[in-house]
N, C-alpha and C positions, 0 to 999 in steps of 0.2 A: 595602420589598422585603426579604425575608429573604435574607441572604448564602448563596451557594452553597458549600458546604464540600468543598474538593478536596484529595486527597491524591496521592502520587507513589511509583510502585513501580518501583524501579530509576532511580537518579540518576547515570547517565553522562551523555555528551555531548549526546544527542538531547534529554534531558529539560529542558536550558536553553532550548532552542528554544521548547517548550511553556510553561516557566516565564515567558519574555520575554512571550509573546502573551497569556498569562492575566493578567499584570499590567497589561494594557491595558484590561481588560474590568472594569467597575465591578460592584459587588455580588458579588464571589467573594472567598473566603478560603482560603489555603494552611494546611491544618491540620498537615501533615507530610510525612514520606517514609520509606520503608523501602528499603534495599539492604544485601544480605549484606556489602558491603565498607563498614565502619563510615566510613572517610575519604571516600568518594563522597557519602553522605548528609549528614556533617557540613559538607563544603563546599557541597552544594546548600542546606541550610537557612541556612547563613550567607549565601548569594547571595539567597535568598528574602527574608531579613529577617523572616521569621515561621514557626512551625510548630514542631513537635517531631520527635524522632528515634524511630520505631516500630522495636520489635526484630522484628516479623514480619508479614506481610501481612494476617492476620485482624485484629490489633488495629488497625491503620489503617482497613481497610475498615468496621469497626464504628463508626468516627467520622467519616465523610465521607458525602456525598451523591454524590460522583462521584470517578473515580479514573483517572489517567494512567499506563498500563503502557508501561514503557520497558525492559522486561527482556530478555534473550536469548530468541530465538524459540520454544524448545520449553517454555518457562515461560508462553507467553500464554495458551493454553487453560485450563490449571488456574486461573490468576489471574484471568482473565475469569469464569469459572465461579463462583468464589468471589465475586466481586464482584456479579454479577447476582443469584445465589441469596441475597445480603443486601440485595437492593434498591438496589445501587448502579449507577448508569450508568458506562460506560467510554469512554475515548478509549484506544486500544491502538495502539502503532506497528506497521507492516507487519511481518510478514506476517499477525499475527493466528492464523493456523494455518499448520502445515507440511504437512497431507496433506488429502486430500479427506474422508477419514473424520472427521477433526477439523472439517471445515468444517460437514459434516452435523450433527454433534453440537451445534456452535455454533448453528446456525439452529433447532435443536430447543429449547435453552435460552432463546434470545432470544423464541420464541414463547410459552414456557412462562412466562416471568417478565414479560413485556411492557416490559422495560427496554431502554434504547437502547445500541448499540454503534457509535462512530465508529472507522474505521480510518484511520492516519493518511497518506493517499496525498495528499501536499502538491499534486501536478499539478492534482487535481480542483478545486482552489480558485483556480488561475491564470487570467488573462485568456485566454490563447490555446488552451488545451484546451478551456475552458468555450465559446469561440467556435466552435471545430471541432465539439464535440458538437451545438451549436444547428443549425449548417449541415446535418450528417449527419440529425438529427431532424427537420429540416424537408424534406428529401428534394431539396436543392438540387443534390445530384450523383447523384440517383436511386439506385435499388437499388444497394446495394454488391455488386462482384463479385470484388475482390481486395484484400488487404492485405499489407503487408510491413514490414519494419522491423528496427532494432536499437538495443541500448544497449551501449556500450563504455566502460570506465573503467579507471584503473590501480588496480584492486580490491585486488590482492594487496599491493602496496606500500603502499597506503593503509593497509590493516588494520595491517602490520606497525608502520608509523610512528605510528599511533594507539595500538597497544597493545591493540586489540580483538580478540585473537586466538582468542578463543572461537568467532568465525565459521568457524575452519578445523576446529572440532569439532563432526560430526554430532550429538553427544549434546546440544550447546547450540544448535546453529545449525539442525538438521533437514535442510537441504540447503546449497547454496552460493550462488553468484553469482544463479543463477536464481531463487531464492526471497529473497534479499536485494534488491539494486537492481534486479533484474529484475521483481520484483512490482510496483515502480512502473511499469514499462513495460506489463506484461501488464494491470494494473488499468486503466490508462489506456485500453488497446486496448478491453478488455470495456465500461468505462463508456461510452465514446464510440460504439462500434458496437452495443452490445446482442447481438453473436454469442455463439453457443455451440459449443464444440468437440466434434466427432464422431469423427473419427479424427486420429492423431496418428503422425508417424514422425521420428525424430529421433537425434542423436548427442551425444555428450558427452566432453569431455576434462577428466580430474580433474587433470592436470600433475603426476602423481605424488603428489598429496594425497588427502585423504579426501572432499572435497566438490567438486561441479562447479565449474569456473573458466569454461570456455567451452562452450556449448551451440548446436546448430543443428537447427532443427525445422521440418517443415512441417505444416500444419494444414487439414483439410477440416472446414468448419462445418456444423452442421445446416441453416443457411439457404442452402446451395448456394454459399457463397463459399470460396474457397481462399486460403491465405497461407503465407508463410515468413519466418522469423525468426532472428535471432542475439542472444544474450546472452553478453557478453565480459568478462572480467576483467583482460584485457591492453590496455592503451592507454596512451600518453603522456600523455593528458589525460582529459576526459571528452566524449562525443559521444553523440548520440541522434537518431534518425529514425523517423518513421512516415509512410507512404505509404498511401492510402486511394483506390482506384479505384471508381468507380461508372459506371452507364451514361451519365451526362450530363457527368462530368468527374472530376478526381483532385484530392486535397488533399495538400500536403506540410506536415506538422507537425513542427517542430523549434523546440526552445528555444534553439539554438546555431546556426542558420543561417536563411536568410531564408525564412519560410514563404509559402505561396500556395495558391490555388485556381484551377484552370486548367479552364475549361468546354470541352465538345468544338467548339462554335462560335465559339471565340474564338481569333485567333492567338497572343495573348499570356496569361501568367498574370496574375492580379488579387491586389491585397492581401486579406487577410481581415479582414472587419470585426469589430471587437473588441467583446465583450459583458463589462461589468463584472459582477464576481461580487458577489452579495448577502451572501455568506458568505466571508470571506477566508481563514479558517485552520482546521484540524481542531478546536483548542479552542474557537473560537469557534462551531463547529458544535455540538459537545457542549452548551455552555451554553445556546444556543438551543433545542436539543431538550429540554432539562430545563425550561425557562422556557416555552417555547410549545407543547410537546407535538408539535412537528414531528418528522418522521423525517429521519434522517441523508441529506446530500446524496448519498451513495452506498449503494446498498442492500448487504446483505451478500451477495446472489447474485454480485456481482462477484468478492468474496474467495473463493467457492467454485469459481467458474469458473477463478480463478489456482491455486489448489490441485489442482484436477482437473487442468489442463493440465500442471503441474510434474510431478504423479505420473505422468502419461501418457508425458511425455519420458523420465523414468527407466524406466518399464516398457518401452517400445519399444527403448531402448537396452540394458538388462540381458538382455531375451529376444530381441532381434533380430527383432522383429515390428513390424506396424503395429498400434498399440494403439487398441482401440475405447473411446469413453468411455461 
């Protein structure tokens, strides 16, 4: 079996998670990395134990079969485009795009090139979210009627301590917490439910900065479902909760509290039956896409919906309107 040659663009902290997971997959070879900060890529290559340092994205892409993109958000689309148009499959960290217009462009490039793009939504490879998705798809709680939830973390202090302050600069991040950690929550919402936003009303608190820190928004979905959500950059820890109400019952999905499913005809909630994932990580997903010709576990339409919703939260806040999608 021919080795799959993999390169890395952006060699900061998140790249090491993908590196560690890639090292566990046989038949792969790390060709090298590129990062505008020389010390980042030098450290990365040293840790990898193989590969060379490239001076730019183009030279790296010309020498690989697949690329892992871990750069600041606004660089994602140009780097994905460069890879796809040169016949290279992609794993890109979230958010992959920062606007709906970028998402539409990305879909067109994928359709034109026929190459694969895996977005690094880690939750989509975890047992609990996958189990909830199966319950919803099998119709066990009936038609969805309402969804709600939040994601909250000590985002501001975490960024300052880690030195990744580019996230506070919209020229590099695109948006703030809504597009950063928030896209994990929204990506999971759309991946599990298949819902599509139709109208959005919301508020944003920039907390004196240039990007959103806290956001609150209500959504009417095309399927007739209603929902309300909060994405917060203030919290002493990290907490996340998603509630999905159906005509036959309700699901509580949380990675930090006890999850459950509660049917209308039962007095007490029940444990959620766990499904084991066939694909356990985004990088494993990418390698299987290349070897087996399969599609990514998460369709790019999920990324498009995340971008659309975040755009509309900004639009309704800036214009003081209910934004139509």
